C-alpha positions as CSV (number, residue, x, y, z in Angstrom):
1,M,39.5,57.9,-77.0
2,R,36.8,56.1,-76.0
3,A,36.7,55.9,-72.1
4,L,36.8,52.2,-70.7
5,L,33.8,51.9,-68.5
6,R,34.2,49.3,-66.0
7,A,31.4,47.6,-63.8
8,P,31.7,48.4,-60.0
9,T,33.2,45.9,-58.0
10,S,31.8,44.5,-54.8
11,P,33.7,45.3,-51.7
12,A,35.5,42.5,-50.3
13,P,33.7,40.4,-47.7
14,A,35.0,41.1,-44.1
15,P,37.2,38.8,-42.7
16,E,34.9,36.3,-40.3
17,P,35.8,36.9,-36.6
18,A,37.9,34.3,-34.9
19,P,36.4,31.9,-33.0
20,V,36.1,32.7,-29.5
21,P,37.4,29.5,-27.2
22,V,34.5,28.3,-25.0
23,E,35.2,26.3,-22.0
24,E,32.9,23.7,-21.7
25,V,31.6,23.5,-17.8
26,A,30.6,20.0,-16.9
27,P,27.4,19.5,-15.0
28,R,27.6,20.1,-11.2
29,A,24.7,17.6,-10.5
30,F,22.2,15.0,-11.8
31,L,18.5,14.2,-11.1
32,S,16.3,11.8,-12.4
33,L,12.6,11.3,-11.5
34,D,10.4,8.0,-11.3
35,Y,6.5,7.8,-11.0
36,S,4.5,5.0,-12.3
37,G,2.2,7.7,-14.4
38,E,-0.8,5.3,-13.2
39,P,-3.9,7.2,-11.6
40,T,-3.2,6.8,-7.9
41,A,-5.4,7.3,-4.7
42,G,-4.0,8.3,-1.2
43,L,-0.1,8.5,-1.1
44,I,1.6,9.1,-4.4
45,R,5.1,8.4,-4.4
46,I,7.7,9.7,-6.5
47,F,11.5,8.3,-6.5
48,I,14.2,10.6,-6.8
49,T,17.6,9.8,-7.8
50,A,20.7,12.3,-7.6
51,F,24.2,12.4,-7.6
52,A,27.3,14.4,-8.1
53,P,30.7,14.1,-9.8
54,E,32.2,15.5,-6.6
55,P,30.9,15.5,-3.0
56,M,28.8,18.5,-2.3
57,L,25.7,19.8,-0.1
58,A,22.6,20.8,-1.7
59,T,19.0,21.8,-1.1
60,L,16.2,19.6,-2.7
61,V,13.1,21.5,-3.3
62,L,9.6,20.0,-4.5
63,S,7.2,22.5,-5.7
64,A,3.8,22.6,-7.7
65,R,2.0,25.6,-9.2
66,D,4.9,27.6,-8.2
67,Q,4.4,26.9,-4.5
68,T,7.2,25.1,-2.6
69,L,5.7,22.0,-0.8
70,H,9.1,20.7,0.5
71,K,12.7,21.5,1.3
72,A,15.4,19.5,2.6
73,D,19.3,19.6,2.7
74,I,21.2,16.6,0.9
75,A,24.6,15.5,0.7
76,L,25.3,14.6,-2.9
77,A,27.9,12.1,-4.0
78,P,29.5,10.3,-7.2
79,Q,27.4,7.3,-6.2
80,K,23.6,7.4,-7.0
81,Q,21.3,8.1,-4.2
82,T,17.5,7.2,-4.3
83,R,14.9,8.6,-2.2
84,W,11.4,8.9,-1.9
85,L,8.7,11.5,-1.4
86,A,5.0,11.0,-1.2
87,L,2.2,13.4,-1.8
88,H,-1.3,13.4,-0.1
89,G,-3.3,13.0,-3.3
90,H,-6.3,14.2,-1.5
91,L,-4.9,17.6,-0.6
92,L,-3.8,18.1,-4.2
93,G,-7.3,17.6,-5.3
94,D,-8.1,15.0,-8.5
95,G,-6.6,15.5,-11.7
96,V,-3.1,15.8,-13.2
97,H,-0.4,17.9,-11.2
98,E,2.9,19.1,-12.6
99,I,5.5,18.4,-10.0
100,R,8.8,20.0,-10.1
101,V,11.9,18.9,-8.1
102,E,15.2,21.2,-8.1
103,L,18.4,20.9,-6.7
104,L,20.0,24.2,-5.3
105,D,23.4,25.1,-4.5
106,S,24.5,26.7,-1.4
107,E,23.8,30.0,-2.8
108,G,20.5,29.2,-4.5
109,G,22.1,28.6,-8.0
110,L,20.1,25.8,-10.1
111,L,22.2,22.4,-10.4
112,A,19.8,20.2,-11.9
113,Q,15.9,19.7,-12.1
114,G,13.1,17.3,-12.9
115,V,9.5,17.2,-13.7
116,A,6.8,14.6,-13.2
117,S,3.0,14.8,-14.0
118,I,1.2,13.0,-11.5
119,F,-2.2,11.8,-11.5
120,A,-4.2,12.0,-8.1
121,R,-7.6,10.3,-7.9
122,N,-9.8,9.9,-4.8
123,R,-13.0,9.7,-5.9
124,G,-16.5,9.1,-3.9
125,A,-18.0,10.2,-0.2
126,L,-15.3,8.5,1.6
127,A,-12.6,10.4,-0.3
128,Q,-14.2,13.6,0.6
129,R,-14.4,13.1,4.3
130,V,-10.9,11.8,4.6
131,T,-9.8,15.1,2.7
132,E,-11.6,17.0,5.2
133,S,-10.2,15.3,7.9
134,L,-6.9,15.9,6.6
135,T,-7.6,19.7,6.3
136,R,-8.6,19.8,9.8
137,Q,-5.6,17.8,10.9
138,G,-3.2,20.4,8.9
139,A,-1.4,17.0,7.5
140,P,1.5,18.2,5.2
141,I,1.2,17.5,1.5
142,V,4.4,16.2,1.4
143,I,6.0,13.5,3.5
144,D,9.1,11.4,3.6
145,Q,8.3,9.0,6.3
146,C,4.5,7.5,7.0
147,G,3.3,7.2,10.4
148,S,0.3,7.2,12.7
149,E,1.4,10.6,14.1
150,L,0.2,12.3,10.7
151,Y,-3.6,11.4,11.1
152,D,-6.5,12.1,13.4
153,Y,-7.2,8.8,14.4
154,A,-9.8,9.9,16.9
155,D,-11.8,11.7,14.2
156,R,-15.2,10.0,14.8
157,Q,-16.5,11.7,11.3
158,V,-14.5,9.1,9.3
159,T,-15.0,6.1,11.8
160,P,-16.7,3.3,9.6
161,W,-20.2,2.0,10.2
162,F,-18.8,-1.3,11.8
163,D,-16.9,0.1,14.3
164,R,-19.3,2.8,15.5
165,D,-21.9,1.6,18.4
166,A,-24.1,-1.5,18.1
167,E,-27.1,0.5,17.5
168,A,-25.7,2.6,14.6
169,A,-24.3,-0.9,13.0
170,A,-27.4,-2.8,13.5
171,A,-29.3,0.2,11.4
172,H,-26.8,0.0,8.8
173,I,-27.4,-3.6,7.9
174,A,-31.1,-3.4,8.6
175,A,-31.1,-0.7,5.8
176,L,-29.2,-2.8,3.7
177,V,-31.8,-5.5,3.9
178,Q,-34.4,-3.0,3.5
179,D,-33.5,-1.6,0.3
180,G,-32.7,-5.4,-1.0
181,T,-28.8,-5.1,-1.3
182,I,-28.5,-8.0,0.9
183,D,-30.5,-10.9,2.1
184,S,-31.1,-12.0,5.9
185,A,-28.6,-14.8,5.2
186,E,-25.8,-12.1,4.3
187,A,-27.1,-10.0,7.3
188,A,-26.2,-12.6,9.8
189,I,-22.7,-12.8,8.5
190,F,-22.1,-9.0,8.5
191,E,-23.4,-8.9,12.4
192,H,-20.9,-11.9,12.8
193,F,-18.5,-9.7,11.3
194,V,-19.4,-6.3,13.6
195,D,-19.6,-8.6,16.7
196,H,-16.3,-11.0,16.0
197,G,-14.5,-9.3,13.9
198,F,-14.8,-11.9,10.7
199,L,-16.8,-13.3,8.7
200,V,-17.0,-16.7,6.9
201,V,-18.5,-18.0,3.2
202,E,-18.6,-21.4,2.6
203,D,-18.4,-22.8,-1.2
204,L,-17.6,-19.4,-2.7
205,L,-15.2,-21.0,-5.0
206,G,-16.2,-23.8,-7.4
207,P,-14.3,-26.8,-8.2
208,D,-13.0,-25.6,-11.3
209,E,-11.6,-22.4,-9.7
210,L,-10.0,-24.4,-7.3
211,E,-8.5,-26.9,-9.5
212,A,-6.9,-24.0,-11.4
213,L,-5.5,-22.2,-8.3
214,N,-4.1,-25.5,-7.1
215,L,-2.2,-25.9,-10.2
216,A,-1.1,-22.7,-10.1
217,V,0.5,-23.1,-6.9
218,E,1.7,-26.8,-7.6
219,D,3.8,-24.8,-10.9
220,A,5.1,-22.3,-8.7
221,V,6.3,-24.8,-6.1
222,A,7.8,-26.6,-8.9
223,K,9.6,-24.0,-10.3
224,G,10.8,-22.8,-7.0
225,L,9.7,-19.3,-7.3
226,E,11.4,-17.1,-4.5
227,G,13.7,-20.2,-3.4
228,Y,10.7,-21.9,-2.2
229,E,11.4,-25.4,-0.8
230,W,8.9,-28.2,-0.4
231,G,7.6,-28.5,3.1
232,S,8.8,-24.8,4.3
233,S,6.3,-22.3,5.7
234,Q,7.8,-19.7,3.1
235,R,4.8,-17.8,1.6
236,L,5.1,-16.6,-2.1
237,H,4.2,-12.9,-2.8
238,N,1.9,-11.8,-5.3
239,L,1.7,-15.0,-7.7
240,H,-1.6,-12.7,-8.8
241,E,1.2,-11.1,-11.2
242,R,2.3,-14.5,-12.8
243,Y,-0.8,-16.6,-12.6
244,P,-4.3,-15.8,-14.2
245,A,-6.2,-18.1,-11.8
246,V,-4.5,-16.3,-8.7
247,R,-5.5,-12.8,-10.4
248,K,-9.3,-13.9,-10.9
249,L,-9.3,-14.7,-7.2
250,W,-7.5,-11.9,-6.4
251,L,-10.6,-9.8,-8.2
252,H,-13.1,-12.2,-7.9
253,P,-16.4,-10.5,-7.8
254,K,-18.1,-12.4,-4.9
255,V,-15.2,-11.3,-2.7
256,T,-15.0,-7.7,-3.7
257,R,-18.8,-7.5,-3.6
258,L,-18.9,-8.3,0.3
259,L,-15.8,-6.0,0.5
260,D,-17.5,-3.1,-0.8
261,L,-20.4,-3.6,1.4
262,I,-18.2,-3.7,4.3
263,F,-16.2,-0.7,3.3
264,D,-19.3,1.1,1.9
265,A,-16.8,2.2,-0.9
266,P,-15.0,0.2,-3.5
267,A,-12.4,-2.1,-2.2
268,R,-9.1,-2.1,-4.0
269,P,-6.6,-4.8,-3.9
270,C,-3.2,-4.4,-2.3
271,Q,-1.3,-7.7,-2.7
272,S,-1.5,-11.6,-2.7
273,L,0.3,-14.1,-0.4
274,T,0.1,-17.6,-1.2
275,Y,0.8,-20.7,1.5
276,V,1.6,-24.3,0.8
277,F,2.0,-25.0,4.6
278,G,1.0,-23.4,7.6
279,S,2.6,-20.3,8.3
280,Q,3.4,-20.6,12.2
281,Q,3.3,-17.0,12.5
282,D,2.9,-15.3,15.7
283,H,-0.8,-13.6,16.7
284,H,-0.9,-10.1,15.1
285,Q,-3.1,-7.4,14.0
286,D,-2.6,-6.5,10.6
287,T,-3.1,-2.7,11.8
288,I,0.7,-2.0,11.9
289,H,1.5,-3.8,8.5
290,L,-1.1,-2.8,6.1
291,T,-2.3,0.5,7.7
292,P,-5.3,2.5,6.6
293,F,-6.5,6.2,7.6
294,P,-9.1,6.2,8.6
295,A,-8.6,3.1,10.9
296,G,-10.7,0.0,9.7
297,Y,-10.7,0.1,5.9
298,M,-8.5,-2.9,5.4
299,C,-9.4,-6.1,5.3
300,G,-7.7,-9.5,5.1
301,V,-9.4,-12.5,2.8
302,W,-8.0,-16.0,3.5
303,T,-9.3,-18.8,0.9
304,A,-8.7,-21.9,1.4
305,L,-7.5,-24.3,-1.6
306,E,-8.1,-27.6,0.4
307,D,-9.6,-28.8,3.2
308,V,-7.8,-27.9,6.3
309,Q,-6.6,-30.9,8.4
310,P,-5.9,-30.9,11.9
311,S,-2.3,-30.3,13.3
312,S,-1.6,-28.9,9.8
313,G,-0.7,-25.4,11.6
314,E,-4.3,-24.0,11.1
315,L,-5.4,-20.4,11.0
316,V,-6.3,-19.2,14.7
317,V,-8.5,-16.0,15.1
318,Y,-9.3,-14.5,18.4
319,P,-13.3,-13.6,18.2
320,G,-13.8,-10.2,19.3
321,T,-9.9,-8.6,19.7
322,H,-10.8,-6.3,16.5
323,R,-12.1,-4.0,19.5
324,L,-8.7,-4.1,21.1
325,P,-6.5,-1.0,21.0
326,R,-4.7,-0.4,17.8
327,I,-0.9,-0.8,18.0
328,Y,1.1,1.8,15.8
329,R,4.9,2.4,16.1
330,Q,4.0,5.6,17.6
331,T,2.2,3.7,20.4
332,V,5.3,2.0,21.5
333,D,8.1,4.4,20.4
334,L,9.4,2.2,17.6
335,P,11.7,3.5,14.8
336,P,10.4,2.0,11.3
337,V,11.8,-1.8,10.5
338,V,14.8,-1.6,7.8
339,D,16.9,-4.3,6.2
340,G,14.7,-7.1,7.8
341,D,15.6,-6.8,11.1
342,W,12.4,-7.1,13.4
343,T,14.1,-7.4,16.9
344,S,12.7,-4.4,18.4
345,F,9.4,-5.0,16.4
346,G,9.2,-8.2,18.6
347,D,10.5,-6.9,21.5
348,K,8.0,-3.9,21.7
349,V,5.1,-4.8,19.6
350,V,4.6,-8.5,19.7
351,T,5.3,-8.2,23.6
352,R,2.3,-6.0,23.7
353,W,0.1,-8.1,21.4
354,K,0.6,-10.9,24.0
355,Q,-0.3,-8.9,27.0
356,M,-3.4,-7.6,25.4
357,L,-4.4,-11.1,24.7
358,D,-3.5,-12.4,28.1
359,D,-5.7,-9.4,30.0
360,L,-8.5,-10.1,27.7
361,A,-8.1,-14.2,28.2
362,V,-10.2,-14.8,25.0
363,A,-10.5,-18.4,23.8
364,P,-8.8,-18.8,20.3
365,Q,-10.5,-20.4,17.6
366,V,-8.9,-22.9,15.2
367,Y,-9.9,-22.6,11.6
368,Q,-10.5,-25.8,9.8
369,P,-12.6,-24.8,6.9
370,K,-13.3,-26.8,3.6
371,A,-11.8,-26.2,0.6
372,G,-13.1,-23.3,-1.3
373,T,-14.3,-21.5,1.9
374,V,-13.5,-17.6,2.1
375,L,-12.8,-15.8,5.7
376,I,-12.9,-12.0,5.7
377,W,-11.1,-10.4,8.5
378,H,-11.3,-6.9,10.2
379,E,-7.8,-5.1,9.9
380,N,-7.6,-5.1,13.8
381,L,-8.3,-8.9,14.6
382,M,-5.8,-10.6,16.4
383,H,-5.0,-13.9,14.3
384,A,-1.9,-16.4,14.1
385,G,-0.7,-19.6,12.3
386,S,-0.8,-22.4,15.0
387,V,2.2,-24.7,15.1
388,R,2.8,-27.5,12.7
389,E,2.6,-30.5,14.7
390,D,2.4,-32.8,11.7
391,L,5.0,-31.3,9.4
392,T,3.5,-33.7,6.5
393,K,0.4,-31.9,6.1
394,S,0.0,-29.0,3.5
395,R,-2.4,-26.2,4.2
396,K,-2.7,-24.5,0.9
397,S,-4.4,-21.1,1.0
398,I,-3.9,-17.5,-0.4
399,V,-4.5,-14.4,1.6
400,C,-5.3,-11.1,-0.1
401,H,-5.5,-7.8,1.4
402,Y,-7.6,-4.9,0.3
403,F,-8.0,-1.1,1.1
404,A,-11.1,1.0,0.7
405,E,-10.9,3.7,-2.2
406,G,-10.7,6.9,-0.8
407,V,-8.5,6.3,2.0
408,V,-4.8,6.7,2.9
409,G,-3.0,3.5,2.9
410,Y,0.3,2.8,4.5
411,Y,3.0,0.1,6.1
412,D,3.4,1.7,9.5
413,S,5.8,-1.1,10.7
414,S,8.1,0.2,7.5
415,A,7.0,4.0,7.2
416,T,6.4,3.6,3.5
417,P,3.4,4.2,1.6
418,G,1.2,1.0,0.4
419,A,0.0,-0.2,-2.8
420,M,-3.5,0.4,-3.8
421,H,-4.3,-0.7,-7.4
422,L,-7.3,1.2,-8.6
423,D,-7.7,-0.1,-12.0
424,A,-7.5,-3.6,-11.3
425,R,-11.0,-4.1,-11.4
426,G,-11.9,-2.0,-14.5
């Protein structure tokens, strides 16, 4: 018989292994970072939000280029907690930097992590001098609270030209005239700034600009922005973000040119404050509120939107008081102002300001400009809003503040980083 041939059969497939049960482990902590992503000068702030399903202690570590820059113990809870850390961009160097933030448990194990790419930009000769001063001082790269104690305010190598001796300031102004940057009329107003702490330019704004600004203010009042009520001394914040006419003033080339010349560096806007009636604000220096390092590199700009009338709560300036000692929180051993409680500030700082004015016995100058006039003051000039003797009289005005590009800007009263809008001017 013929043999029956069969094709070889394939071996039976091996049985699939039974799945191994995997126990899912819930994350022990959560972390998120918030950074604007815009080029930033001076202090670069990162907001850090963290929480854990169960209360626990953890260590927060911030690093860059595998170098630990900051480490702090924090208590995590089920409720989200947001804090900030700020980096001295001068000490990082210009460019993009990858910042890593980690949460570690008590044994060093990783609980959560996040990465932010920050863009430091500190350009020009002033920024270079500030970098060198921070390096000499040994300033930390990362901080969690701002304060004057971090900086060498006695470093004469970073003192602005207008705060040096009279001969040096006069020579600087003469050089600007000699090279055609300013004329003799402008030289006179800069000399006034050096001697008295402020300068005044009449008719800087034209009728069309004033009309647009007043319409913007009227619209803000009609809409009750920030709960505004007619007749109050309340100020409206940052209307430049809502009204093009106010933004145009905020960035006005005639204003910024003068500031550039004062700072000898580009002026970068910080904020705007709009008043319908007089502020009635106590005498004060801006130094502790809008604080530059080095000192001197912040100015306030006060623009009259109408002819200021007597008894309307006019602005008052104290000529020459920019030469008074600067008062910081550290000067009077004052903690940061929190939750809007200014009680200790009034007791320690305002009292000190009053004593300095009394000792100096300087006569106040009541300011009654025509509409379109601009006043620029030195950051340390003492000024105030006088009492509104006639409550029916308005005093429409806008105040803008500017830092010089290249400095460290912060708010000493609240111990927080300041705003500096680098690209607003293009």
